[in-house]
VEXDREN-2710 file (C-alpha; in Angstrom, 1 decimal):
% VEXDREN-2710
k/r/px/py/pz
1/MET/19.0/16.4/-30.0
2/THR/19.2/13.2/-28.0
3/THR/21.0/10.1/-29.3
4/LEU/20.0/7.5/-26.7
5/THR/16.6/5.7/-26.5
6/PRO/14.6/6.2/-23.3
7/LYS/15.6/2.7/-22.4
8/GLU/19.3/3.2/-22.9
9/ASN/19.2/6.5/-21.0
10/MET/17.3/5.1/-18.1
11/LEU/19.6/2.1/-17.8
12/ARG/22.6/4.4/-17.8
13/VAL/21.2/6.0/-14.6
14/LEU/20.5/2.6/-13.0
15/HIS/24.1/1.6/-13.7
16/GLY/25.5/4.7/-12.0
17/GLN/26.4/6.6/-15.2
18/MET/25.4/10.1/-16.2
19/PRO/22.3/10.2/-18.4
20/GLU/21.9/12.1/-21.6
21/PHE/18.6/13.6/-20.4
22/VAL/16.4/13.2/-17.3
23/PRO/14.5/9.9/-17.5
24/ILE/10.8/9.8/-16.8
25/TYR/9.7/6.8/-14.8
26/SER/6.4/5.3/-15.9
27/TYR/4.0/3.3/-13.7
28/PHE/1.3/2.5/-16.1
29/GLY/2.4/3.5/-19.6
30/PRO/3.2/6.7/-21.6
31/ARG/3.0/9.9/-19.7
32/PRO/0.7/12.6/-21.0
33/GLY/2.5/15.3/-22.9
34/VAL/5.7/13.3/-23.3
35/GLU/7.0/12.7/-26.8
36/GLY/8.2/9.2/-27.7
37/PRO/8.0/5.9/-25.8
38/PRO/8.3/5.5/-22.1
39/GLY/11.7/4.6/-20.6
40/ASN/10.2/1.7/-18.7
41/MET/7.1/-0.4/-18.1
42/GLY/6.3/-3.4/-16.1
43/THR/4.4/-6.6/-16.8
44/MET/2.0/-8.8/-14.9
45/LEU/1.4/-12.5/-15.4
46/ALA/-2.2/-13.4/-16.3
47/PRO/-2.6/-15.9/-13.4
48/PHE/-2.0/-13.1/-10.9
49/MET/-4.2/-10.5/-12.6
50/GLY/-7.7/-9.3/-11.8
51/ASP/-9.7/-6.1/-12.4
52/ARG/-9.5/-4.3/-9.1
53/SER/-12.1/-1.8/-10.3
54/GLN/-14.7/-4.5/-10.3
55/ALA/-16.9/-5.1/-7.3
56/GLY/-16.1/-8.3/-5.5
57/PHE/-12.4/-8.4/-6.5
58/ARG/-10.1/-10.4/-4.2
59/ASP/-6.4/-10.7/-4.4
60/LEU/-4.5/-14.0/-4.8
61/TRP/-4.8/-14.7/-1.0
62/GLY/-8.5/-13.7/-0.7
63/VAL/-8.2/-10.1/0.5
64/PRO/-11.3/-8.2/-0.7
65/TYR/-10.8/-4.9/-2.4
66/THR/-13.0/-1.9/-3.0
67/ALA/-12.4/0.7/-5.8
68/VAL/-12.2/4.3/-4.3
69/GLU/-13.5/7.0/-6.6
70/GLU/-11.6/9.8/-4.7
71/VAL/-8.3/8.3/-5.8
72/GLY/-9.1/7.7/-9.4
73/GLY/-10.7/4.3/-9.0
74/THR/-7.7/2.8/-7.3
75/ALA/-8.7/-0.3/-5.3
76/LEU/-7.8/-0.6/-1.6
77/PRO/-8.4/-3.4/0.9
78/THR/-12.0/-3.3/2.0
79/PRO/-12.2/-1.8/5.5
80/ASN/-12.9/-4.2/8.4
81/GLU/-13.1/-7.4/6.2
82/PHE/-9.8/-8.9/7.3
83/ILE/-9.4/-12.6/6.5
84/LEU/-6.6/-13.5/8.9
85/LYS/-7.9/-13.3/12.5
86/ASP/-5.2/-15.1/14.4
87/ILE/-1.6/-15.1/13.3
88/THR/-0.8/-18.2/15.3
89/LYS/-3.3/-20.1/13.0
90/TRP/-2.3/-18.5/9.7
91/GLY/-2.0/-21.9/8.1
92/ASP/-5.7/-22.4/8.6
93/TYR/-6.5/-19.2/6.6
94/ILE/-3.7/-18.8/4.0
95/LYS/-3.5/-21.5/1.3
96/ILE/-2.0/-21.5/-2.2
97/PRO/-5.1/-20.9/-4.3
98/ASP/-6.2/-23.8/-6.6
99/ARG/-6.1/-21.6/-9.6
100/VAL/-2.3/-21.2/-9.5
101/LYS/-1.3/-24.6/-8.2
102/ASP/-0.8/-26.2/-11.6
103/VAL/0.2/-23.1/-13.6
104/ASP/3.0/-23.5/-16.2
105/TRP/4.8/-20.3/-15.2
106/LYS/7.3/-20.4/-18.1
107/ALA/4.3/-20.6/-20.5
108/ALA/2.6/-17.7/-18.7
109/ALA/5.8/-15.7/-18.9
110/GLU/6.1/-16.4/-22.7
111/ASP/2.5/-15.3/-23.1
112/ALA/3.2/-12.1/-21.3
113/LEU/6.3/-11.5/-23.4
114/LYS/4.3/-11.9/-26.6
115/ASN/1.7/-9.4/-25.5
116/LEU/3.9/-6.5/-24.2
117/PRO/2.3/-3.2/-25.2
118/PHE/5.7/-1.6/-25.9
119/SER/9.0/-2.3/-27.8
120/ARG/11.9/-3.8/-25.9
121/GLU/14.2/-1.7/-28.2
122/THR/13.1/1.6/-26.7
123/THR/11.5/0.7/-23.3
124/SER/13.0/-1.2/-20.5
125/LEU/11.1/-4.0/-18.9
126/TRP/10.8/-4.0/-15.1
127/TYR/9.6/-7.1/-13.3
128/GLY/8.3/-7.4/-9.7
129/PRO/8.9/-10.9/-8.3
130/GLY/6.9/-10.8/-5.1
131/GLY/3.5/-9.7/-3.8
132/GLY/4.7/-7.5/-1.1
133/THR/5.8/-8.6/2.4
134/PHE/4.9/-6.1/5.1
135/LEU/1.9/-4.7/3.3
136/GLN/0.6/-8.2/2.5
137/LEU/0.4/-8.9/6.2
138/MET/-1.4/-5.6/6.9
139/ASN/-3.8/-6.3/4.1
140/LEU/-4.6/-9.7/5.6
141/MET/-4.9/-8.5/9.2
142/GLY/-5.4/-4.8/9.2
143/PHE/-2.7/-2.5/10.6
144/GLU/-3.8/-2.7/14.3
145/ALA/-3.7/-6.5/14.4
146/GLY/-0.8/-6.9/12.0
147/LEU/1.5/-4.5/13.8
148/SER/0.5/-6.1/17.1
149/ALA/1.3/-9.6/15.7
150/MET/4.8/-8.4/14.7
151/ILE/5.4/-7.4/18.4
152/GLU/3.6/-10.2/20.2
153/GLU/4.0/-13.2/17.8
154/PRO/7.1/-12.5/15.8
155/ASP/7.9/-16.2/15.0
156/TYR/4.5/-16.8/13.5
157/VAL/4.8/-13.6/11.4
158/LYS/8.2/-14.8/10.1
159/GLU/6.7/-18.2/9.2
160/LEU/4.0/-16.5/7.2
161/LEU/6.4/-14.1/5.4
162/GLN/8.6/-17.2/4.6
163/PHE/5.5/-19.0/3.2
164/PHE/4.9/-16.1/0.8
165/PHE/8.6/-16.0/-0.2
166/ASP/8.7/-19.7/-0.8
167/PHE/5.7/-19.3/-3.1
168/TYR/6.9/-16.4/-5.1
169/MET/10.7/-17.0/-5.5
170/PRO/10.5/-20.2/-7.6
171/ILE/8.0/-18.4/-9.9
172/ALA/10.3/-15.4/-10.1
173/LYS/13.3/-17.5/-11.2
174/GLN/11.3/-19.2/-14.0
175/VAL/9.8/-15.9/-15.2
176/ILE/13.0/-13.9/-15.1
177/ASP/14.8/-16.6/-17.2
178/VAL/12.1/-16.3/-19.8
179/ILE/11.3/-12.6/-20.1
180/LYS/14.9/-11.4/-19.2
181/PRO/13.8/-8.1/-17.6
182/ASP/16.1/-5.1/-17.5
183/VAL/15.3/-4.4/-13.8
184/ILE/14.0/-6.3/-10.8
185/SER/11.6/-4.1/-8.9
186/LEU/10.5/-4.9/-5.4
187/GLY/7.6/-3.1/-3.6
188/ASP/6.5/-2.8/0.0
189/ASP/5.0/0.3/1.5
190/ALA/6.2/0.4/5.1
191/ALA/5.8/4.1/5.9
192/THR/3.3/6.9/6.0
193/GLU/4.2/10.4/4.7
194/LYS/5.4/11.4/8.2
195/ASN/6.9/8.3/9.8
196/PRO/7.6/4.6/9.1
197/PHE/5.1/2.1/10.4
198/ILE/7.9/0.1/12.1
199/SER/11.3/0.8/13.4
200/PRO/14.5/0.2/11.4
201/ASP/15.3/-2.6/13.8
202/MET/12.0/-4.4/13.0
203/TYR/12.5/-3.7/9.3
204/ARG/15.9/-5.3/9.6
205/GLU/14.5/-8.3/11.5
206/PHE/11.4/-9.1/9.4
207/LEU/11.9/-7.7/5.9
208/ILE/15.6/-7.3/5.0
209/PRO/16.1/-11.2/5.1
210/ILE/13.4/-11.6/2.5
211/PHE/14.6/-8.7/0.3
212/ARG/18.2/-10.0/0.6
213/GLU/17.2/-13.2/-1.1
214/TYR/15.7/-11.2/-4.0
215/SER/18.9/-9.1/-4.1
216/PHE/20.9/-12.3/-4.6
217/LEU/18.6/-13.1/-7.6
218/ALA/19.3/-9.7/-9.0
219/VAL/23.1/-10.1/-8.6
220/GLU/23.0/-13.6/-10.2
221/ARG/21.2/-12.1/-13.2
222/GLY/23.3/-9.0/-13.3
223/LEU/20.3/-6.7/-13.0
224/PRO/19.6/-3.4/-11.1
225/LEU/17.4/-3.7/-8.1
226/ASP/14.6/-1.1/-7.4
227/MET/12.5/-0.6/-4.3
228/HIS/9.0/0.9/-4.4
229/LEU/8.5/2.4/-0.9
230/CYS/6.1/5.2/-0.4
231/GLY/6.3/7.7/2.5
232/HIS/9.0/8.7/4.9
233/GLY/11.2/5.6/4.4
234/GLU/14.7/7.1/4.5
235/ALA/15.5/5.3/7.8
236/PHE/15.3/2.0/5.8
237/ILE/17.6/3.1/3.0
238/PRO/21.0/2.3/4.5
239/ASP/20.0/-1.4/5.0
240/LEU/18.5/-1.5/1.5
241/ILE/21.7/-0.1/0.0
242/ARG/23.7/-2.7/1.8
243/ILE/21.8/-5.6/0.2
244/GLY/22.1/-4.1/-3.3
245/VAL/19.0/-1.8/-3.9
246/ASN/20.2/1.0/-6.1
247/CYS/16.9/2.7/-7.0
248/TRP/14.1/4.1/-4.8
249/GLU/10.8/5.2/-6.0
250/PRO/8.7/7.3/-5.3
251/VAL/10.9/9.4/-3.1
252/GLN/8.5/11.8/-1.4
253/LEU/9.4/15.2/-0.1
254/SER/9.1/14.3/3.5
255/ASN/12.5/12.6/3.1
256/ASP/15.8/14.5/3.2
257/ILE/16.6/13.9/-0.5
258/LEU/19.7/16.2/-0.6
259/GLU/21.2/14.4/2.4
260/LEU/20.6/11.0/0.8
261/GLN/22.3/12.2/-2.4
262/ALA/25.2/13.6/-0.5
263/ARG/25.6/10.3/1.4
264/PHE/25.0/7.8/-1.4
265/GLY/25.7/9.7/-4.6
266/ARG/24.7/7.9/-7.8
267/ASN/24.7/4.6/-5.9
268/LEU/21.1/5.4/-5.0
269/VAL/18.9/6.6/-7.9
270/ILE/16.3/9.1/-6.6
271/CYS/13.1/8.5/-8.4
272/GLY/10.7/11.2/-7.2
273/GLY/11.4/14.6/-5.7
274/TRP/8.1/16.3/-6.6
275/GLU/4.6/16.2/-5.2
276/GLY/1.3/17.9/-6.2
277/ARG/0.4/19.6/-3.0
278/GLY/-0.2/23.0/-1.5
279/ARG/-0.4/25.8/-4.1
280/LEU/0.0/23.3/-6.9
281/THR/-3.4/21.8/-6.1
282/GLU/-5.4/25.0/-5.8
283/LEU/-8.0/25.4/-8.5
284/ASP/-6.6/28.6/-9.8
285/VAL/-3.0/27.3/-10.1
286/THR/-1.6/28.5/-13.4
287/ASP/0.1/26.3/-16.0
288/GLU/3.3/28.4/-15.6
289/GLU/3.3/27.7/-11.8
290/ILE/3.2/24.0/-12.6
291/ARG/6.0/24.3/-15.2
292/VAL/8.2/26.3/-12.7
293/SER/7.7/23.6/-10.1
294/ALA/9.0/21.0/-12.5
295/ARG/12.1/23.0/-13.4
296/GLU/12.8/23.8/-9.7
297/ALA/12.6/20.1/-8.7
298/MET/15.0/19.1/-11.4
299/ASP/17.4/22.0/-10.6
300/LYS/17.4/20.8/-7.0
301/TYR/17.7/17.1/-7.3
302/ALA/18.9/16.1/-10.8
303/ARG/22.3/17.7/-10.9
304/ASN/24.3/14.6/-10.0
305/GLY/22.7/12.5/-12.6
306/GLY/21.3/9.8/-10.3
307/PHE/17.7/11.0/-10.7
308/MET/14.5/10.0/-12.5
309/TRP/11.2/11.9/-12.6
310/ALA/8.5/9.7/-11.2
311/THR/5.4/11.5/-9.9
312/GLY/2.5/13.4/-11.1
313/TYR/-0.9/14.5/-10.0
314/VAL/-3.3/11.8/-8.7
315/ALA/-6.8/12.2/-10.0
316/ARG/-9.7/12.4/-7.5
317/ALA/-11.9/10.7/-10.0
318/THR/-11.5/8.7/-13.2
319/ASP/-13.1/11.4/-15.3
320/ASP/-11.3/14.4/-13.8
321/PRO/-10.4/16.7/-16.8
322/LEU/-8.6/19.3/-14.6
323/THR/-6.1/16.8/-13.2
324/ALA/-5.6/15.4/-16.7
325/HIS/-4.7/18.9/-17.9
326/TRP/-2.4/19.5/-15.0
327/ASN/-0.5/16.3/-15.7
328/GLU/-0.2/17.1/-19.4
329/VAL/1.3/20.5/-18.5
330/LEU/3.6/19.0/-15.9
331/PHE/5.0/16.1/-17.9
332/SER/5.4/18.1/-21.1
333/GLU/7.6/20.5/-19.1
334/VAL/9.5/17.7/-17.5
335/ASP/10.1/16.2/-21.0
336/ARG/11.1/19.6/-22.5
337/TYR/13.3/20.8/-19.7
338/GLY/14.7/17.3/-19.0
339/LYS/15.8/16.8/-22.6
340/SER/18.2/19.8/-22.4
341/PHE/19.1/19.5/-18.7
342/TYR/22.6/18.0/-19.1
343/LYS/23.5/19.9/-22.3
END
């Protein structure tokens, strides 16, 4: 029998304390097979939103997106339609869109708060104040041109990143003071599964100064700071820890999770530690094999208490019943085993 709400339990982990049970991180809402409300959910402001599943969708800065059926309809930047051709002339291409120039951000935040699809009593509210930094540059230019720009024209890249920061930070301050989130969550995918896209030195030069400013905001508001960083990103973690990041998701298996836990303890919450790959994705995988994989991951990584379950299967199509079944089996076992894990 648990006594803490999912929110209370999750916040204990984020503040370096032992949880009552293993928290389950939620990206989009309740997990299949999990009893009760999610421990966390995020919110998006209406002026930023758009339906990425629709043909012709463009993000705030004009990057076109295409929905990809093989990854469950997730939208990705449309190949070879990059809108920033020359980093030295970024000001000719990148402008604050008219549709957000006169937005009353406090009112937008109040509207978002009124329409939350969950209870603040049981579910923590995570808020992401920026639109990405490294990945936004890649979306605008493509990886080949974007990475080349970081090497060949670093000053212009820094100007553009500062432009984005100067746009997002004043909005973040207004929104945070209205919605009073429980966690500030940054996000910037700067690594593949095998290796980072850039060196730790470049990460430190281009990205850490931006993230540090957001960390000051988190400290001012007394909030935990999360970083969404896919791939083999462990080389960036020491610098992120130094500026106050205390939660990393989703920590993929290409990282040395046990070494990170030994080094940082509960100062770094590991939100991940499981992937649907190999035998777990073969068509004849059994429900029991999936359940065993969940238990083994928690046995391996959850012992010190600085751990949250984050990941599940990614559907290859929006109407994929097999993946839906696998996720229900997986998360029901995570919920069941995690509820008694620290007893």
